[in-house]
VOPAGU-2260 file (C-alpha; in pm, 1 decimal, decimal comma):
REM VOPAGU-2260
SITE   aa  ch    i         X         Y         Z
SITE  MET   A    0     833,6  -11754,6    2225,9
SITE  MET   A    1    1048,5  -11447,3    2166,2
SITE  ARG   A    2    1135,0  -11254,9    1856,7
SITE  GLN   A    3    1388,6  -10985,5    1791,3
SITE  LEU   A    4    1260,8  -10635,2    1850,6
SITE  ASN   A    5    1276,2  -10457,1    1516,2
SITE  TRP   A    6     971,1  -10233,7    1533,9
SITE  PRO   A    7     919,5   -9906,0    1722,4
SITE  ILE   A    8     745,6   -9936,2    2054,1
SITE  GLY   A    9     495,5   -9677,6    1933,0
SITE  PHE   A   10     369,4   -9358,3    2081,5
SITE  LEU   A   11     371,0   -9401,5    2457,6
SITE  MET   A   12      42,7   -9349,4    2634,2
SITE  VAL   A   13      -8,9   -9114,5    2925,7
SITE  LEU   A   14      61,4   -9283,9    3256,7
SITE  SER   A   15    -259,9   -9429,7    3395,6
SITE  LEU   A   16    -236,9   -9726,2    3628,6
SITE  GLY   A   17    -576,3   -9761,2    3790,3
SITE  CYS   A   18    -540,9  -10138,3    3757,8
SITE  ALA   A   19    -829,2  -10358,6    3865,5
SITE  GLU   A   20    -732,2  -10624,1    4116,1
SITE  ARG   A   21    -684,8  -10964,4    3955,4
SITE  PRO   A   22    -864,7  -11263,0    4103,7
SITE  ALA   A   23    -649,8  -11545,9    4227,5
SITE  ALA   A   24    -612,5  -11825,8    3977,3
SITE  SER   A   25    -875,3  -12095,2    4041,7
SITE  ALA   A   26    -613,7  -12368,4    4003,4
SITE  GLN   A   27    -431,7  -12244,1    4309,3
SITE  PRO   A   28    -550,1  -12377,3    4647,9
SITE  PRO   A   29    -663,3  -12134,0    4916,3
SITE  ALA   A   30    -399,6  -12016,1    5158,6
SITE  SER   A   31    -406,2  -11913,9    5522,4
SITE  THR   A   32    -227,2  -11639,8    5710,0
SITE  THR   A   33      -8,9  -11899,7    5881,0
SITE  GLY   A   34     166,2  -12027,9    5569,8
SITE  ASP   A   35      60,2  -12325,4    5356,7
SITE  ALA   A   36     300,6  -12582,7    5215,0
SITE  VAL   A   37     216,0  -12655,7    4851,9
SITE  ALA   A   38     509,8  -12875,4    4750,8
SITE  SER   A   39     685,5  -12977,2    5069,7
SITE  THR   A   40    1063,6  -13011,2    5071,5
SITE  PRO   A   41    1260,4  -13153,9    5366,6
SITE  ASP   A   42    1475,1  -12890,5    5533,3
SITE  ASP   A   43    1795,6  -13086,2    5469,2
SITE  VAL   A   44    1744,8  -13123,0    5092,3
SITE  PRO   A   45    1930,0  -12851,9    4897,5
SITE  LEU   A   46    1718,7  -12695,7    4623,7
SITE  ALA   A   47    1991,6  -12537,6    4410,5
SITE  THR   A   48    2159,7  -12743,3    4139,0
SITE  ARG   A   49    2343,9  -12456,5    3967,5
SITE  SER   A   50    2679,5  -12453,6    4142,1
SITE  GLN   A   51    2814,6  -12119,1    4021,1
SITE  GLY   A   52    2689,4  -11770,4    4103,5
SITE  VAL   A   53    2548,2  -11596,6    4409,3
SITE  ASP   A   54    2215,3  -11545,0    4583,1
SITE  TRP   A   55    2023,0  -11217,1    4543,8
SITE  PRO   A   56    1859,2  -11196,5    4888,6
SITE  ILE   A   57    1799,0  -10822,0    4916,8
SITE  PHE   A   58    1682,9  -10528,2    4704,9
SITE  LEU   A   59    1932,4  -10450,5    4424,5
SITE  GLY   A   60    2142,7  -10752,1    4513,0
SITE  PRO   A   61    2402,6  -10854,1    4770,8
SITE  THR   A   62    2597,1  -10528,7    4729,0
SITE  ARG   A   63    2274,6  -10318,7    4719,2
SITE  ASP   A   64    2377,2  -10139,2    4399,2
SITE  SER   A   65    2219,8  -10342,3    4115,9
SITE  LYS   A   66    2557,4  -10495,1    4026,9
SITE  SER   A   67    2628,3  -10865,9    3989,3
SITE  SER   A   68    2965,3  -11033,6    4042,6
SITE  GLU   A   69    2875,6  -11322,1    3811,2
SITE  THR   A   70    3057,9  -11374,5    3482,0
SITE  GLY   A   71    3021,5  -11572,8    3161,4
SITE  ILE   A   72    2701,8  -11420,1    3022,3
SITE  ILE   A   73    2583,2  -11512,9    2673,9
SITE  THR   A   74    2678,2  -11230,3    2438,2
SITE  PRO   A   75    2546,2  -11143,0    2193,9
SITE  TRP   A   76    2207,8  -11295,3    2258,9
SITE  PRO   A   77    2053,8  -11531,1    2004,4
SITE  ALA   A   78    1791,5  -11368,3    1782,7
SITE  ALA   A   79    1521,9  -11515,4    2008,2
SITE  GLY   A   80    1696,8  -11389,1    2319,2
SITE  PRO   A   81    1809,6  -11584,8    2627,3
SITE  ARG   A   82    1634,0  -11916,7    2685,8
SITE  ILE   A   83    1316,3  -11900,0    2894,9
SITE  VAL   A   84    1358,1  -12140,6    3186,5
SITE  TRP   A   85    1014,7  -12086,0    3342,8
SITE  GLN   A   86     747,5  -11821,9    3380,5
SITE  LYS   A   87     463,4  -11754,9    3622,2
SITE  ASP   A   88     143,2  -11547,7    3637,6
SITE  LEU   A   89     159,2  -11278,2    3904,9
SITE  GLY   A   90     -87,1  -11085,1    4113,4
SITE  THR   A   91     -88,2  -10707,9    4150,5
SITE  GLY   A   92     231,9  -10527,8    4246,2
SITE  TYR   A   93     539,2  -10347,9    4120,2
SITE  GLY   A   94     831,2  -10522,6    4289,5
SITE  ILE   A   95    1065,4  -10806,5    4198,5
SITE  GLY   A   96    1160,3  -11092,6    4429,7
SITE  ALA   A   97    1465,7  -11222,6    4613,6
SITE  THR   A   98    1658,8  -11550,9    4600,2
SITE  SER   A   99    1832,1  -11755,1    4867,5
SITE  GLN   A  100    1949,8  -12117,8    4879,7
SITE  GLY   A  101    1763,3  -12222,0    4569,1
SITE  ARG   A  102    1440,7  -12045,1    4665,8
SITE  TYR   A  103    1273,9  -11750,8    4496,0
SITE  PHE   A  104    1045,4  -11531,6    4710,8
SITE  HIS   A  105     781,7  -11307,1    4556,1
SITE  PHE   A  106     540,8  -11055,0    4712,0
SITE  ASP   A  107     216,4  -10954,0    4538,0
SITE  ARG   A  108    -152,9  -10895,4    4600,1
SITE  TRP   A  109    -442,9  -11121,0    4500,6
SITE  ASP   A  110    -789,2  -10969,7    4555,3
SITE  ASP   A  111    -785,7  -10840,2    4914,1
SITE  MET   A  112    -492,6  -11055,2    5027,4
SITE  ALA   A  113    -123,0  -10969,8    5018,7
SITE  ARG   A  114      64,1  -11290,2    4931,3
SITE  VAL   A  115     422,2  -11406,1    4976,4
SITE  THR   A  116     505,4  -11702,2    4753,1
SITE  CYS   A  117     814,8  -11918,7    4789,8
SITE  MET   A  118     916,7  -12108,9    4476,4
SITE  ASN   A  119    1199,7  -12328,5    4362,0
SITE  ALA   A  120    1426,5  -12068,2    4199,9
SITE  GLU   A  121    1522,7  -12300,5    3912,2
SITE  THR   A  122    1179,6  -12442,8    3826,8
SITE  GLY   A  123     915,3  -12203,5    3957,9
SITE  VAL   A  124     746,1  -12485,1    4152,9
SITE  GLU   A  125     560,7  -12336,7    4449,2
SITE  LEU   A  126     681,6  -12450,2    4792,4
SITE  TRP   A  127     467,0  -12243,8    5027,6
SITE  ARG   A  128     266,0  -11926,3    5051,2
SITE  PHE   A  129     172,1  -11681,4    5322,2
SITE  GLU   A  130    -117,8  -11434,9    5303,4
SITE  TYR   A  131    -263,1  -11156,0    5511,3
SITE  PRO   A  132    -563,6  -10928,2    5447,1
SITE  THR   A  133    -506,8  -10578,5    5309,2
SITE  ASP   A  134    -746,6  -10296,7    5225,4
SITE  TYR   A  135    -488,0  -10054,4    5086,7
SITE  GLU   A  136    -624,5   -9819,8    4816,9
SITE  ASP   A  137    -391,7   -9589,9    4628,0
SITE  ILE   A  138    -510,9   -9229,5    4644,0
SITE  LEU   A  139    -373,5   -9146,9    4297,6
SITE  GLY   A  140    -513,5   -9454,0    4121,4
SITE  TYR   A  141    -195,8   -9659,2    4088,1
SITE  ASN   A  142    -224,7  -10029,2    4156,9
SITE  ASN   A  143    -281,5  -10150,4    4510,1
SITE  GLY   A  144     -13,4  -10416,2    4536,5
SITE  PRO   A  145     320,3  -10419,6    4720,7
SITE  ARG   A  146     604,1  -10193,9    4608,3
SITE  CYS   A  147     883,5  -10338,3    4825,5
SITE  SER   A  148    1100,1  -10642,3    4758,1
SITE  PRO   A  149    1127,7  -10928,5    5009,7
SITE  VAL   A  150    1441,1  -10927,3    5225,3
SITE  VAL   A  151    1605,9  -11259,3    5318,9
SITE  ASP   A  152    1837,1  -11280,2    5620,2
SITE  GLY   A  153    1945,1  -11633,6    5707,6
SITE  ASP   A  154    1638,1  -11828,9    5816,2
SITE  ARG   A  155    1406,6  -11526,6    5812,8
SITE  LEU   A  156    1217,3  -11337,5    5545,1
SITE  TYR   A  157    1085,9  -10981,6    5581,7
SITE  VAL   A  158     810,8  -10819,1    5374,6
SITE  TYR   A  159     680,4  -10461,4    5398,9
SITE  GLY   A  160     335,7  -10407,3    5246,4
SITE  ALA   A  161     195,0  -10099,8    5076,1
SITE  GLU   A  162     -36,2  -10046,3    5374,6
SITE  GLY   A  163     261,4  -10049,9    5612,5
SITE  ASP   A  164     229,7  -10397,9    5764,7
SITE  LEU   A  165     574,5  -10542,1    5835,6
SITE  HIS   A  166     598,0  -10922,6    5860,9
SITE  CYS   A  167     879,6  -11159,4    5958,2
SITE  LEU   A  168     840,5  -11516,8    5827,5
SITE  ASP   A  169    1027,8  -11841,4    5853,4
SITE  VAL   A  170    1213,9  -11898,4    5524,8
SITE  ARG   A  171    1154,4  -12275,7    5511,4
SITE  SER   A  172     787,8  -12291,3    5607,6
SITE  GLY   A  173     640,3  -11943,5    5565,3
SITE  LYS   A  174     516,4  -11945,3    5923,9
SITE  LEU   A  175     463,5  -11604,2    6084,0
SITE  ILE   A  176     725,3  -11511,3    6346,0
SITE  TRP   A  177     620,4  -11151,7    6419,2
SITE  LYS   A  178     447,7  -10852,7    6264,6
SITE  VAL   A  179     421,4  -10478,6    6320,5
SITE  GLU   A  180     144,0  -10256,3    6186,9
SITE  THR   A  181     362,9   -9950,2    6134,8
SITE  ALA   A  182      87,1   -9718,6    6008,8
SITE  GLU   A  183    -113,8   -9767,7    6327,5
SITE  GLN   A  184     179,0   -9782,0    6569,9
SITE  PHE   A  185     353,0   -9468,5    6440,4
SITE  GLY   A  186      61,5   -9264,8    6304,2
SITE  VAL   A  187     159,6   -9272,1    5938,3
SITE  VAL   A  188     -38,3   -9039,3    5711,9
SITE  GLN   A  189     -84,0   -9226,2    5384,5
SITE  ASN   A  190     167,5   -9108,2    5127,7
SITE  PHE   A  191      81,2   -9078,6    4757,4
SITE  PHE   A  192     169,5   -9438,2    4672,5
SITE  GLY   A  193     171,2   -9609,3    5011,2
SITE  VAL   A  194     483,7   -9773,5    5150,7
SITE  GLY   A  195     757,5   -9827,8    4893,4
SITE  SER   A  196    1094,0   -9822,8    5071,6
SITE  THR   A  197    1245,9  -10170,1    5111,5
SITE  PRO   A  198    1409,6  -10218,3    5455,6
SITE  VAL   A  199    1775,8  -10308,0    5512,6
SITE  ILE   A  200    1946,2  -10538,4    5762,4
SITE  HIS   A  201    2233,5  -10414,1    5978,9
SITE  GLY   A  202    2355,2  -10665,1    6235,5
SITE  ASP   A  203    2056,4  -10748,0    6455,8
SITE  LEU   A  204    1853,4  -10454,7    6326,5
SITE  LEU   A  205    1590,7  -10422,4    6054,3
SITE  ILE   A  206    1603,1  -10056,0    5948,3
SITE  CYS   A  207    1281,9   -9923,3    5790,5
SITE  MET   A  208    1163,9   -9591,1    5658,4
SITE  VAL   A  209     834,5   -9525,7    5840,3
SITE  GLY   A  210     762,4   -9152,3    5861,3
SITE  GLY   A  211     491,4   -9124,6    6124,4
SITE  SER   A  212     304,6   -8810,5    6233,4
SITE  PRO   A  213     134,6   -8685,1    6552,8
SITE  PRO   A  214    -224,5   -8797,9    6624,7
SITE  GLY   A  215    -488,0   -8610,2    6424,6
SITE  SER   A  216    -250,1   -8503,9    6148,0
SITE  PRO   A  217    -426,4   -8409,3    5823,2
SITE  GLY   A  218    -376,1   -8595,0    5496,9
SITE  LEU   A  219    -118,2   -8480,3    5246,2
SITE  TYR   A  220    -371,0   -8305,5    5024,4
SITE  GLU   A  221    -561,8   -8147,9    5313,4
SITE  SER   A  222    -238,3   -8002,1    5445,6
SITE  ARG   A  223     -95,6   -7929,8    5099,5
SITE  GLY   A  224     200,2   -8144,5    5197,4
SITE  ASN   A  225     275,9   -7967,1    5524,7
SITE  VAL   A  226     250,3   -8279,1    5737,6
SITE  THR   A  227     481,5   -8283,6    6037,8
SITE  GLY   A  228     676,7   -8581,9    6164,9
SITE  ASN   A  229     683,8   -8738,9    6510,5
SITE  GLY   A  230    1042,9   -8858,6    6520,7
SITE  SER   A  231     978,2   -9189,5    6345,0
SITE  GLY   A  232    1108,2   -9105,6    6000,6
SITE  VAL   A  233    1342,0   -9404,1    6029,4
SITE  VAL   A  234    1275,8   -9687,8    6274,3
SITE  ALA   A  235    1514,7   -9970,2    6366,1
SITE  PHE   A  236    1350,0  -10293,3    6483,2
SITE  ASP   A  237    1508,7  -10591,8    6651,8
SITE  LYS   A  238    1505,1  -10829,4    6356,0
SITE  ARG   A  239    1434,4  -11128,5    6584,5
SITE  THR   A  240    1141,0  -10985,3    6779,9
SITE  GLY   A  241    1008,4  -10676,1    6600,4
SITE  ASN   A  242    1069,8  -10461,6    6909,0
SITE  VAL   A  243    1166,9  -10099,8    6843,4
SITE  LYS   A  244    1534,6  -10032,1    6915,9
SITE  TYR   A  245    1541,0   -9666,5    6810,6
SITE  LYS   A  246    1362,2   -9412,5    6596,5
SITE  ILE   A  247    1501,5   -9093,6    6445,7
SITE  THR   A  248    1416,4   -8780,1    6241,6
SITE  ASP   A  249    1092,1   -8590,9    6183,1
SITE  GLU   A  250    1119,5   -8660,5    5811,7
SITE  LEU   A  251     832,0   -8834,3    5633,1
SITE  ALA   A  252     888,0   -9147,4    5427,6
SITE  SER   A  253     994,1   -9158,3    5064,2
SITE  TYR   A  254    1016,5   -9451,3    4821,7
SITE  ALA   A  255    1395,3   -9477,2    4824,6
SITE  ALA   A  256    1542,9   -9776,0    5008,1
SITE  PRO   A  257    1797,0   -9689,2    5279,4
SITE  GLN   A  258    2159,5   -9750,4    5180,5
SITE  LEU   A  259    2427,4   -9900,8    5404,4
SITE  ALA   A  260    2800,0   -9835,2    5364,1
SITE  THR   A  261    3130,1   -9844,2    5548,8
SITE  ILE   A  262    3336,7   -9527,2    5510,6
SITE  ASP   A  263    3684,2   -9503,2    5664,4
SITE  GLY   A  264    3603,4   -9802,9    5882,1
SITE  ARG   A  265    3278,9   -9656,9    6018,3
SITE  PRO   A  266    2930,1   -9792,9    5938,1
SITE  TRP   A  267    2684,2   -9549,0    5781,4
SITE  CYS   A  268    2321,6   -9557,2    5678,6
SITE  PHE   A  269    2179,2   -9307,6    5431,2
SITE  ALA   A  270    1803,4   -9261,3    5429,3
SITE  TRP   A  271    1681,8   -9036,8    5150,1
SITE  CYS   A  272    1351,4   -8938,9    5302,6
SITE  ARG   A  273    1071,3   -8723,0    5164,2
SITE  GLY   A  274    1251,9   -8395,2    5227,5
SITE  GLY   A  275    1617,8   -8482,1    5215,7
SITE  LEU   A  276    1907,9   -8714,7    5288,4
SITE  VAL   A  277    1968,4   -8823,4    5649,0
SITE  GLY   A  278    2312,2   -8966,2    5727,4
SITE  PHE   A  279    2340,2   -9160,6    6053,5
SITE  GLU   A  280    2520,8   -9435,1    6241,9
SITE  PRO   A  281    2304,2   -9747,5    6189,4
SITE  GLN   A  282    2372,9   -9931,2    6515,8
SITE  THR   A  283    2277,8   -9644,2    6746,8
SITE  GLY   A  284    2074,7   -9416,1    6523,7
SITE  LYS   A  285    2296,4   -9116,0    6597,4
SITE  VAL   A  286    2226,4   -8861,7    6322,2
SITE  ASP   A  287    2527,2   -8697,7    6157,6
SITE  PHE   A  288    2356,2   -8467,5    5909,3
SITE  HIS   A  289    2045,3   -8377,8    5713,6
SITE  TYR   A  290    2077,5   -8251,2    5355,8
SITE  PRO   A  291    1756,2   -8100,0    5211,2
SITE  TRP   A  292    1698,0   -8219,9    4854,2
SITE  ARG   A  293    1346,0   -8235,0    4714,3
SITE  SER   A  294    1139,2   -8047,6    4459,8
SITE  LYS   A  295     889,3   -7794,3    4593,1
SITE  MET   A  296     613,6   -7963,3    4390,6
SITE  LEU   A  297     353,9   -8117,9    4620,5
SITE  GLU   A  298     336,9   -8444,0    4425,1
SITE  SER   A  299     709,7   -8487,3    4376,8
SITE  VAL   A  300     875,7   -8785,9    4540,2
SITE  ASN   A  301    1224,1   -8919,3    4610,1
SITE  ALA   A  302    1240,1   -9280,8    4491,2
SITE  SER   A  303    1591,3   -9364,9    4367,8
SITE  ARG   A  304    1825,2   -9532,6    4616,5
SITE  PRO   A  305    2140,3   -9338,2    4711,6
SITE  VAL   A  306    2457,5   -9462,6    4540,3
SITE  VAL   A  307    2770,1   -9472,9    4758,1
SITE  VAL   A  308    3125,7   -9486,9    4620,7
SITE  GLY   A  309    3412,8   -9437,3    4863,6
SITE  ASN   A  310    3311,5   -9152,7    5093,1
SITE  GLN   A  311    3074,5   -8995,5    4839,3
SITE  VAL   A  312    2695,1   -9028,6    4811,2
SITE  PHE   A  313    2492,0   -8960,4    4497,4
SITE  ILE   A  314    2118,7   -8880,1    4503,1
SITE  SER   A  315    1892,0   -8798,1    4211,7
SITE  GLU   A  316    1524,7   -8715,5    4153,5
SITE  THR   A  317    1327,7   -8647,2    3836,7
SITE  TYR   A  318    1077,7   -8373,0    3918,7
SITE  GLN   A  319    1272,1   -8046,8    3917,1
SITE  ILE   A  320    1605,8   -8033,6    4094,2
SITE  GLY   A  321    1797,3   -8335,2    3958,6
SITE  SER   A  322    2112,7   -8471,8    4120,9
SITE  SER   A  323    2369,9   -8395,6    4386,3
SITE  LEU   A  324    2695,2   -8559,9    4496,9
SITE  LEU   A  325    2810,5   -8525,9    4858,4
SITE  SER   A  326    3135,2   -8606,2    5032,6
SITE  VAL   A  327    3046,9   -8723,8    5382,9
SITE  LYS   A  328    3228,4   -8728,9    5712,6
SITE  PRO   A  329    3118,8   -8767,2    6075,9
SITE  GLN   A  330    2889,2   -8480,4    6175,9
SITE  GLY   A  331    2887,4   -8328,0    5829,6
SITE  PHE   A  332    2918,9   -8325,8    5453,4
SITE  GLU   A  333    3046,5   -8119,5    5163,6
SITE  VAL   A  334    2873,3   -8073,6    4829,5
SITE  VAL   A  335    3099,7   -8199,8    4549,9
SITE  TRP   A  336    2858,0   -8092,7    4277,0
SITE  LYS   A  337    2487,5   -8045,6    4224,5
SITE  ASP   A  338    2254,5   -7967,0    3939,7
SITE  ASP   A  339    2161,6   -7603,5    3893,9
SITE  THR   A  340    1800,8   -7577,0    4009,2
SITE  SER   A  341    1745,7   -7264,2    3797,7
SITE  VAL   A  342    1798,8   -7434,2    3461,5
SITE  ARG   A  343    1595,1   -7704,1    3292,5
SITE  GLU   A  344    1877,1   -7932,5    3185,0
SITE  LYS   A  345    2020,3   -8159,9    3453,2
SITE  ALA   A  346    2304,1   -8410,2    3461,4
SITE  MET   A  347    2076,5   -8695,0    3567,6
SITE  LYS   A  348    1711,9   -8714,8    3674,8
SITE  THR   A  349    1639,7   -9068,7    3792,0
SITE  HIS   A  350    1279,3   -9161,0    3866,8
SITE  TRP   A  351    1226,7   -9497,6    4039,4
SITE  ASN   A  352    1538,3   -9659,4    3891,9
SITE  THR   A  353    1873,5   -9646,6    4071,3
SITE  ALA   A  354    2174,2   -9540,9    3862,1
SITE  VAL   A  355    2458,6   -9793,3    3832,8
SITE  HIS   A  356    2818,5   -9689,4    3903,6
SITE  HIS   A  357    3106,2   -9854,4    3718,2
SITE  ASP   A  358    3467,1   -9740,7    3687,6
SITE  GLY   A  359    3402,8   -9374,6    3765,8
SITE  TYR   A  360    3082,2   -9334,1    3564,2
SITE  LEU   A  361    2710,6   -9352,7    3633,4
SITE  TYR   A  362    2463,7   -9514,7    3395,5
SITE  GLY   A  363    2093,5   -9454,1    3439,4
SITE  CYS   A  364    1755,5   -9364,5    3295,7
SITE  SER   A  365    1692,3   -8991,2    3320,4
SITE  GLY   A  366    1345,7   -8842,1    3283,9
SITE  ARG   A  367    1002,5   -8828,4    3446,3
SITE  ASN   A  368     778,3   -8947,5    3162,6
SITE  PRO   A  369     829,6   -9185,6    2868,4
SITE  PRO   A  370     868,4   -8926,6    2587,2
SITE  ASP   A  371    1120,4   -8729,5    2796,0
SITE  ALA   A  372    1322,4   -9024,8    2926,6
SITE  ASP   A  373    1658,1   -9140,6    2795,4
SITE  LEU   A  374    1948,9   -9358,9    2893,6
SITE  ARG   A  375    2265,4   -9169,2    2969,1
SITE  CYS   A  376    2611,0   -9188,1    3118,9
SITE  ILE   A  377    2761,9   -8917,4    3338,0
SITE  GLU   A  378    3099,6   -8874,7    3500,2
SITE  TRP   A  379    3072,3   -8950,3    3871,5
SITE  SER   A  380    3310,8   -8684,7    4000,7
SITE  THR   A  381    3176,3   -8391,6    3797,7
SITE  GLY   A  382    2828,4   -8472,7    3666,7
SITE  LYS   A  383    2950,5   -8418,9    3310,2
SITE  VAL   A  384    2719,2   -8589,1    3061,4
SITE  MET   A  385    2924,2   -8836,2    2856,3
SITE  TRP   A  386    2649,8   -8957,9    2623,1
SITE  VAL   A  387    2273,5   -8964,6    2582,8
SITE  GLU   A  388    2089,8   -9243,0    2403,5
SITE  GLN   A  389    1983,5   -9109,4    2065,0
SITE  GLN   A  390    1631,7   -9243,4    2007,7
SITE  PRO   A  391    1322,1   -9070,5    1864,4
SITE  ALA   A  392    1088,8   -8944,2    2136,2
SITE  ARG   A  393     813,8   -9180,9    2023,2
SITE  THR   A  394    1027,6   -9485,8    2104,4
SITE  ARG   A  395    1162,5   -9368,9    2439,4
SITE  GLU   A  396    1059,3   -9552,1    2752,0
SITE  ARG   A  397    1173,8   -9539,4    3110,1
SITE  SER   A  398    1396,0   -9827,2    3207,4
SITE  SER   A  399    1587,6  -10002,1    3485,6
SITE  LEU   A  400    1947,1  -10123,2    3475,3
SITE  MET   A  401    2156,4  -10402,8    3620,9
SITE  TYR   A  402    2532,5  -10441,4    3566,8
SITE  VAL   A  403    2696,8  -10779,3    3499,8
SITE  ASP   A  404    3020,4  -10892,2    3334,7
SITE  GLY   A  405    3104,8  -10561,2    3162,6
SITE  HIS   A  406    2748,6  -10514,8    3038,4
SITE  LEU   A  407    2421,9  -10352,2    3141,2
SITE  ILE   A  408    2091,2  -10535,9    3128,5
SITE  CYS   A  409    1824,9  -10277,2    3045,6
SITE  LEU   A  410    1455,3  -10353,7    3100,7
SITE  GLY   A  411    1217,7  -10104,4    2939,5
SITE  GLU   A  412     881,9  -10033,8    3098,8
SITE  TYR   A  413     701,4  -10174,3    2790,5
SITE  GLY   A  414     886,1  -10504,3    2810,5
SITE  SER   A  415    1191,5  -10459,4    2588,1
SITE  LEU   A  416    1519,9  -10614,9    2699,5
SITE  ARG   A  417    1854,2  -10477,0    2588,9
SITE  LEU   A  418    2212,8  -10585,8    2643,7
SITE  LEU   A  419    2451,6  -10289,0    2643,2
SITE  LYS   A  420    2824,8  -10253,9    2682,2
SITE  ALA   A  421    2920,1  -10050,2    2988,9
SITE  ASN   A  422    3101,2   -9797,7    2772,5
SITE  PRO   A  423    3141,9   -9441,8    2906,8
SITE  HIS   A  424    3231,4   -9303,9    2563,6
SITE  LYS   A  425    2923,7   -9407,6    2362,4
SITE  TYR   A  426    2590,3   -9585,5    2375,8
SITE  GLU   A  427    2678,8   -9937,4    2260,3
SITE  GLU   A  428    2392,9  -10182,6    2212,8
SITE  VAL   A  429    2481,7  -10550,3    2175,0
SITE  SER   A  430    2138,2  -10716,5    2159,5
SITE  GLN   A  431    1772,3  -10623,8    2186,0
SITE  VAL   A  432    1467,3  -10848,1    2214,3
SITE  MET   A  433    1100,2  -10828,7    2301,1
SITE  LEU   A  434     963,5  -11127,4    2487,4
SITE  THR   A  435     633,3  -11220,4    2324,8
SITE  ARG   A  436     352,8  -11473,2    2348,4
SITE  ALA   A  437      81,0  -11560,6    2095,8
SITE  GLU   A  438    -272,8  -11459,2    2189,0
SITE  PRO   A  439    -601,5  -11469,4    1995,4
SITE  ASP   A  440    -661,0  -11159,8    1784,1
SITE  PRO   A  441   -1013,8  -11035,4    1869,9
SITE  GLN   A  442   -1056,5  -10897,2    1517,1
SITE  ARG   A  443    -958,5  -11219,5    1337,7
SITE  ARG   A  444   -1052,8  -11536,6    1523,7
SITE  ALA   A  445    -813,5  -11770,7    1346,3
SITE  VAL   A  446    -507,7  -11543,5    1367,3
SITE  PHE   A  447    -281,5  -11528,0    1668,9
SITE  ALA   A  448     -95,3  -11200,3    1712,9
SITE  PRO   A  449     222,1  -11189,2    1923,1
SITE  GLN   A  450     175,3  -10987,2    2240,2
SITE  PRO   A  451     438,5  -10862,6    2485,0
SITE  LEU   A  452     514,0  -11123,6    2748,9
SITE  LEU   A  453     617,6  -10848,6    2989,3
SITE  LYS   A  454     333,9  -10599,3    2991,0
SITE  TYR   A  455     352,7  -10236,4    3096,3
SITE  PRO   A  456     444,0  -10131,9    3360,2
SITE  ALA   A  457     767,7  -10330,4    3380,2
SITE  TRP   A  458     923,8  -10110,5    3646,5
SITE  ALA   A  459    1119,8  -10353,0    3863,8
SITE  ALA   A  460    1495,1  -10375,9    3813,3
SITE  PRO   A  461    1610,4  -10719,2    3685,3
SITE  ILE   A  462    1781,8  -10956,4    3926,0
SITE  LEU   A  463    2045,9  -11222,3    3854,1
SITE  SER   A  464    2115,8  -11526,3    4067,0
SITE  HIS   A  465    2322,5  -11833,6    3972,9
SITE  GLY   A  466    2306,9  -11744,5    3606,2
SITE  LEU   A  467    1929,2  -11696,4    3597,6
SITE  LEU   A  468    1784,1  -11356,2    3511,3
SITE  TYR   A  469    1444,6  -11272,6    3662,1
SITE  VAL   A  470    1229,8  -10997,0    3508,2
SITE  ARG   A  471     869,8  -10898,0    3568,4
SITE  GLY   A  472     601,2  -10707,0    3385,9
SITE  ASP   A  473     255,5  -10612,4    3503,6
SITE  ASP   A  474     124,6  -10967,3    3546,0
SITE  ARG   A  475     408,6  -11208,6    3470,7
SITE  LEU   A  476     744,9  -11319,4    3604,7
SITE  VAL   A  477     992,0  -11466,0    3354,8
SITE  CYS   A  478    1311,4  -11654,7    3440,9
SITE  LEU   A  479    1578,9  -11654,9    3166,8
SITE  GLU   A  480    1914,0  -11829,6    3142,7
SITE  LEU   A  481    2168,9  -11551,0    3107,9
SITE  ILE   A  482    2471,4  -11765,0    3202,5
SITE  PRO   A  483    2484,4  -12133,1    3099,5
SITE  SER   A  484    2503,6  -12371,4    3392,2
SITE  ALA   A  485    2847,9  -12513,8    3465,7
SITE  ASN   A  486    2674,4  -12845,2    3537,5
SITE  ALA   A  487    2515,2  -12841,3    3194,0
SITE  LYS   A  488    2853,6  -12767,0    3034,1
SITE  ALA   A  489    3010,3  -13059,4    3218,4
SITE  ASP   A  490    2727,2  -13293,2    3115,3
SITE  ALA   A  491    2777,0  -13186,4    2754,3
SITE  GLY   A  492    3152,8  -13243,0    2777,4
SITE  GLY   A  493    3223,5  -12867,9    2764,8
C-alpha cells in the first residue's frame, strides 16, 4: 500500500553501505550455472499483452539517455500513487534491469552466487535463472552485488559482474553462450567499487570499459592511485564469440557507461574513463582525442554517462571540478564551457545519476552527499543555472531522473517518487508519493507501522517499458502502471 508523502524524510545518515549478503529465499529452487527453467514458455508464444510502448533493452533506455518516447502518463497521480502491478524481493546489487519482448531481466547477487533472473515483464513470474560463483568483496565496504544493468541484443543477453566476469546468455533459455574473465585476462587492478560501467552494442561489437594494468601492478591504495594502464582501457569484443576485436587507451576504468552517437554522419563512441573522456570511432577503435577531466582526489570517480546533443558532449562529476561541455570533430574538440575549478560553486555536479537533456536544458541531481544534493536545471549551451530545488538541507536526498511525456520521474535514494514538469523556468512538482508497506513495530507488538517499500539506497534510475515503470530500492523491485494499457481501455469501452 502507498500513501502520499507529507512528512520530511528526516536527517540523512552518513553513507555507510557495508551490507551483509542476503541468503536466497528458501522458496526458490536451487539454480545451476547453465540456466534453469522455472516456468517454461514455448519460444513461439509472445509474452507481452500491452500493445503500446517500447522495450527498454539497454542501460538508460533505447536512446541511452534516460528518455522515453511513450505518452499518455497518468497525471497527476492519485493520492496513493500509480497502481502497483507486481513486486519482487531482490538480492544484493545496485542496478536496475532491462526489458525485451515481454521479458524483464534482472542481475543481482545471492550469497556467493551472481544471479540473472528472467521474468515475465507484466507479471513478475520467473521464467529462468542463470548463476555463477563470485567472491567479489568491495574494498570500501559497499555492497558486493552487481552494479551494471543487463544488455539485451536480439536473442542474446550480456551481463558484466562487479568482479569483471562478462557473460553472454541465450535470451529464451538462459543458457551460457560464452564468457570472459576480464580481470584475469587483462590484469585489472580492483577499483574502489569493482566493475560498474555497463557495456554498449555497436554492430557486431560489445564495447566494454575494462582498464587493465601490467602484471605485478600495485593496488590503488598501495600506489596512491598511480596505477598505469596496459592499453585495455576500452575493449571491443565480438558479440557472438567473445573474441577481442580491438583494445585502446591506457586509461583505467570508471563507472560511467560508454555513450554511442552519430555526428555529421560518422559513428562515435565516448568513454569517460577514470582520468578523462576518450572519443573514438567505435568500429575500428581509432582514437580521436583524450580530454582530461577528473578531480585530483584519490577516491574521486567518474560515474555519470556522457550526454550527447548534436555535436556536443556533456560530462559532469561531483567531487571537485564539476562539468564541461565539448564540441567534437574528427581528431579533436573545442571546449564550449567548463566549470571554474578554482571556485566552489559549479553549474552541475552529477554523482552516479545521468543528467537528462530536453529542449536545450539539462535536468539533474547535483551534489556528492545527501545534505548537499539538490535538483537543478541548467542551460545546455552556457551552463547557466536556471533553477535549484528549494528544500531544507535535512530533506535533501540524491536522486535519479527519467524523462517521459513532458515530465520527469524522480526517484530519491530513500524511496520517494516525484512527478515533475520539465519546466526550465521553475521547479514544478505535480505529485509526490512514498511507497510503503506495513511491518510489525518491534516496540508495540500489535501495531503495524508503515515502512518504505523502496529502502535506501535506491540509486538505480527508473525504467519505463510499455507503460510499466520499474523502480528498485535496496532489496525490492516494484512495477507500477504509469500509462494505462490500451487493451484495458478497449475492454472498458474507453
